[in-house]
C-alpha positions as CSV (number, residue, x, y, z in Angstrom):
1,X,121.7,-33.0,-40.1
2,X,118.1,-32.0,-40.8
3,X,117.1,-31.2,-44.4
4,X,113.9,-29.3,-44.7
5,X,111.7,-28.6,-47.7
6,X,110.2,-25.1,-48.0
7,X,107.4,-24.3,-50.4
8,X,107.8,-20.9,-51.9
9,X,104.1,-20.1,-52.2
10,X,102.7,-21.6,-49.1
11,X,103.7,-22.0,-45.4
12,X,103.5,-25.8,-45.2
13,X,105.3,-28.2,-42.9
14,X,107.7,-30.5,-44.5
15,X,109.1,-33.9,-43.6
16,X,112.3,-34.0,-41.7
17,X,115.0,-35.7,-43.6
18,X,117.7,-37.2,-41.4
19,X,120.9,-38.0,-43.1
20,X,122.6,-40.8,-41.3
21,X,126.4,-41.3,-41.5
22,X,125.8,-44.3,-43.6
23,X,124.5,-42.1,-46.4
24,X,127.2,-40.2,-48.3
25,X,126.4,-36.5,-48.9
26,X,127.8,-34.5,-51.7
27,X,127.2,-31.0,-52.9
28,X,125.6,-32.4,-56.0
29,X,123.3,-34.7,-54.0
30,X,120.4,-32.2,-53.8
31,X,120.6,-30.5,-57.1
32,X,117.3,-29.1,-58.6
33,X,115.7,-28.9,-55.1
34,X,115.6,-25.1,-54.5
35,X,113.1,-25.5,-51.7
36,X,115.5,-27.4,-49.4
37,X,117.4,-26.0,-46.5
38,X,119.8,-27.5,-43.9
39,X,120.1,-27.2,-40.1
40,X,123.9,-27.0,-40.5
41,X,126.3,-25.8,-43.1
42,X,126.2,-28.3,-45.8
43,X,127.2,-27.6,-49.3
44,X,125.2,-25.0,-51.1
45,X,122.0,-25.5,-49.1
46,X,120.8,-22.5,-47.3
47,X,120.5,-22.5,-43.5
48,X,117.0,-23.1,-42.1
49,X,116.2,-20.2,-39.8
50,X,113.6,-22.3,-38.0
51,X,111.5,-25.3,-38.7
52,X,108.1,-24.6,-40.1
53,X,105.3,-24.9,-37.5
54,X,102.7,-27.5,-37.7
55,X,99.5,-26.0,-39.2
56,X,97.5,-26.8,-36.1
57,X,100.1,-25.1,-33.9
58,X,100.2,-22.1,-36.2
59,X,96.4,-21.8,-36.1
60,X,96.5,-21.9,-32.3
61,X,99.1,-19.2,-32.2
62,X,96.9,-17.0,-34.4
63,X,93.8,-17.6,-32.3
64,X,95.6,-16.9,-29.0
65,X,95.9,-13.1,-29.5
66,X,92.3,-13.0,-30.7
67,X,91.1,-14.7,-27.6
68,X,93.0,-12.4,-25.4
69,X,91.5,-9.4,-27.2
70,X,88.0,-10.8,-26.9
71,X,88.4,-11.5,-23.2
72,X,89.9,-8.0,-22.5
73,X,87.1,-6.4,-24.5
74,X,84.4,-8.3,-22.6
75,X,85.9,-7.3,-19.2
76,X,86.1,-3.7,-20.3
77,X,82.5,-3.8,-21.5
78,X,81.2,-5.3,-18.3
79,X,83.1,-2.8,-16.2
80,X,82.2,0.3,-18.2
81,X,78.8,-0.8,-19.5
82,X,76.7,0.5,-16.5
83,X,78.6,3.8,-16.5
84,X,78.2,4.2,-20.2
85,X,74.5,3.5,-19.9
86,X,74.1,6.1,-17.2
87,X,76.0,8.7,-19.3
88,X,73.8,8.0,-22.4
89,X,70.6,8.2,-20.3
90,X,71.7,11.5,-18.8
91,X,72.6,12.8,-22.2
92,X,69.2,11.8,-23.6
93,X,67.4,13.4,-20.6
94,X,69.2,16.7,-21.1
95,X,68.5,16.6,-24.8
96,X,64.8,16.1,-24.0
97,X,64.8,19.0,-21.5
98,X,66.6,21.2,-24.0
99,X,64.3,20.3,-26.8
100,X,62.4,23.2,-28.2
101,X,59.1,23.6,-26.5
102,X,55.8,24.2,-28.4
103,X,55.5,27.8,-29.7
104,X,53.0,29.4,-27.4
105,X,51.3,32.7,-28.3
106,X,49.8,35.0,-25.7
107,X,47.0,37.3,-26.9
108,X,45.7,39.7,-24.3
109,X,42.5,41.8,-24.3
110,X,42.9,43.5,-20.9
111,X,45.9,44.8,-19.0
112,X,47.6,41.8,-17.4
113,X,50.6,41.2,-15.2
114,X,51.5,37.7,-16.2
115,X,53.3,35.9,-19.0
116,X,53.0,32.5,-20.7
117,X,55.3,30.7,-18.2
118,X,53.4,32.1,-15.2
119,X,50.2,30.3,-16.5
120,X,51.8,27.1,-17.8
121,X,53.6,26.4,-14.6
122,X,50.4,26.5,-12.6
123,X,48.5,24.0,-14.8
124,X,48.7,21.2,-12.1
125,X,46.3,18.8,-10.6
126,X,46.4,20.8,-7.4
127,X,44.9,23.8,-9.2
128,X,42.3,21.8,-11.1
129,X,38.8,22.7,-10.0
130,X,36.6,21.3,-12.8
131,X,36.6,19.2,-15.9
132,X,34.1,18.0,-18.4
133,X,34.4,16.5,-21.9
134,X,37.7,17.8,-23.3
135,X,37.7,20.9,-21.1
136,X,39.6,21.4,-17.8
137,X,39.4,24.5,-15.6
138,X,42.2,25.6,-13.3
139,X,42.1,28.2,-10.5
140,X,45.4,30.1,-10.5
141,X,46.5,32.6,-7.9
142,X,49.1,34.9,-9.5
143,X,52.2,35.7,-7.3
144,X,51.7,39.3,-6.7
145,X,50.8,41.5,-3.7
146,X,47.1,41.2,-4.3
147,X,47.2,37.5,-5.2
148,X,44.8,38.1,-8.1
149,X,42.9,34.9,-8.9
150,X,42.1,33.9,-12.5
151,X,40.5,31.0,-14.2
152,X,42.3,29.1,-17.0
153,X,40.2,26.9,-19.3
154,X,42.0,24.3,-21.4
155,X,39.4,23.9,-24.1
156,X,41.5,22.1,-26.8
157,X,44.4,19.8,-26.0
158,X,46.2,17.4,-28.4
159,X,44.1,18.2,-31.5
160,X,45.5,20.1,-34.4
161,X,43.2,22.5,-36.2
162,X,43.3,23.0,-39.9
163,X,43.9,26.5,-41.2
164,X,40.2,27.3,-41.6
165,X,39.2,26.3,-38.1
166,X,42.3,28.1,-36.7
167,X,41.3,31.3,-38.3
168,X,37.7,30.9,-37.2
169,X,38.8,30.2,-33.6
170,X,41.1,33.3,-33.6
171,X,38.2,35.4,-34.9
172,X,35.8,34.1,-32.2
173,X,38.4,34.8,-29.5
174,X,39.1,38.3,-30.7
175,X,35.4,39.0,-30.8
176,X,35.0,37.7,-27.2
177,X,38.0,39.7,-26.1
178,X,36.5,42.9,-27.5
179,X,33.2,42.5,-25.6
180,X,32.7,44.8,-22.6
181,X,29.5,43.9,-20.8
182,X,28.7,43.7,-17.1
183,X,27.1,40.3,-17.4
184,X,29.7,38.6,-19.5
185,X,32.8,37.0,-18.0
186,X,35.9,38.9,-18.9
187,X,38.2,37.2,-21.3
188,X,41.6,38.4,-20.2
189,X,43.6,36.6,-22.9
190,X,44.3,33.5,-24.8
191,X,47.4,31.3,-24.9
192,X,47.5,29.1,-28.0
193,X,49.9,26.6,-29.7
194,X,49.4,24.3,-32.6
195,X,47.6,21.7,-30.5
196,X,46.4,23.5,-27.3
197,X,44.2,26.5,-26.6
198,X,43.9,28.1,-23.1
199,X,41.4,30.8,-22.2
200,X,42.3,33.1,-19.4
201,X,39.2,34.5,-17.7
202,X,38.2,36.4,-14.6
203,X,37.6,34.0,-11.7
204,X,34.0,33.6,-10.5
205,X,34.1,32.9,-6.8
206,X,30.7,31.2,-6.4
207,X,31.1,28.9,-9.5
208,X,28.2,27.6,-11.6
209,X,24.6,28.5,-11.1
210,X,23.7,24.9,-11.8
211,X,25.5,23.8,-8.7
212,X,23.6,26.2,-6.6
213,X,20.3,25.2,-8.0
214,X,20.7,21.4,-8.2
215,X,23.9,20.0,-6.6
216,X,25.2,22.3,-3.9
217,X,24.3,21.3,-0.4
218,X,22.7,24.4,0.8
219,X,22.4,23.2,4.4
220,X,26.2,23.2,4.7
221,X,26.6,26.9,4.1
222,X,25.1,30.0,5.6
223,X,24.7,31.5,2.1
224,X,21.6,30.5,0.2
225,X,19.8,31.7,-2.9
226,X,16.8,33.6,-1.6
227,X,14.1,34.8,-3.9
228,X,15.5,38.2,-4.4
229,X,18.9,36.7,-5.4
230,X,17.1,34.2,-7.8
231,X,15.2,37.0,-9.4
232,X,18.4,39.1,-9.9
233,X,20.2,36.1,-11.4
234,X,17.4,35.4,-13.7
235,X,17.3,38.9,-15.0
236,X,21.1,39.1,-15.3
237,X,21.4,35.8,-17.1
238,X,18.4,36.0,-19.4
239,X,19.1,33.2,-21.8
240,X,22.8,32.6,-21.1
241,X,24.1,29.2,-22.0
242,X,26.8,28.9,-19.4
243,X,26.2,31.1,-16.3
244,X,28.8,31.8,-13.6
245,X,28.3,33.8,-10.4
246,X,30.8,36.3,-9.0
247,X,31.4,37.1,-5.4
248,X,28.1,39.1,-5.2
249,X,26.1,36.3,-6.9
250,X,26.0,38.4,-10.0
251,X,25.3,36.2,-13.1
252,X,27.7,36.3,-16.0
253,X,27.7,34.4,-19.3
254,X,30.9,32.3,-20.0
255,X,32.2,30.9,-23.3
256,X,29.9,33.0,-25.3
257,X,30.2,32.2,-29.0
258,X,32.8,29.4,-28.6
259,X,30.4,26.5,-29.0
260,X,30.5,26.4,-32.8
261,X,34.3,26.3,-33.2
262,X,34.8,23.7,-30.5
263,X,32.0,21.5,-31.9
264,X,33.4,21.6,-35.4
265,X,36.9,20.6,-34.1
266,X,35.4,17.7,-32.2
267,X,33.5,16.5,-35.3
268,X,36.7,16.8,-37.3
269,X,38.8,14.7,-34.8
270,X,36.1,12.0,-34.7
271,X,36.0,11.7,-38.5
272,X,39.8,11.3,-38.5
């Protein structure tokens, strides 16, 4: 018969007490030992349901389910990790695409048949025809029956104006848009956001007068500036700062009055 001691407060292993036939057992033999139990029916001792486990064995039994859970979790993570990564990446991409775009404002000074998206979608490197400093010029052919060609100048990009400069810029633009003169390039409109300013102008087919006078290879074209043309250009231009030529080599002044606002913005960005 195995007599086993059970601690009430803790789960400890006890020594096994073997009672041999040489030792007499009586019901009073184990009085005042409430923690004892017996493997068979003996006196008033309660039956032992099972022997207490060894602490090491119990610790191993507790760790075994934890190890199984960790292994299964690792396998699931390895199998589903790439799929989850792709789902998260797709979600972030969609969030970025659906993010609110900058608030663009279109101000027109002449009748036009385009909107903001028509212009922004054409601001690509394929349409870039000139750049200098912080300015870039794009040649855009609007999708209509006449394929009207316009020029878009990005004069400010990535710089935020303060309220005073913003008001001054808008005043300058409205002044330019109200001008009607045969020798001033038409300002068709302006597209602006908090950090970008786009001027939409009539396109001048023959470009800058400076190119014709100094850089353009006149031997490669049948058109040259003869003296009557030069005289006409000089009279038209007078003291224009930036002179462009239309299809008939007629001189027009571009960016009239914008130099001050752009220069102040450049000085402000350098000081920051």
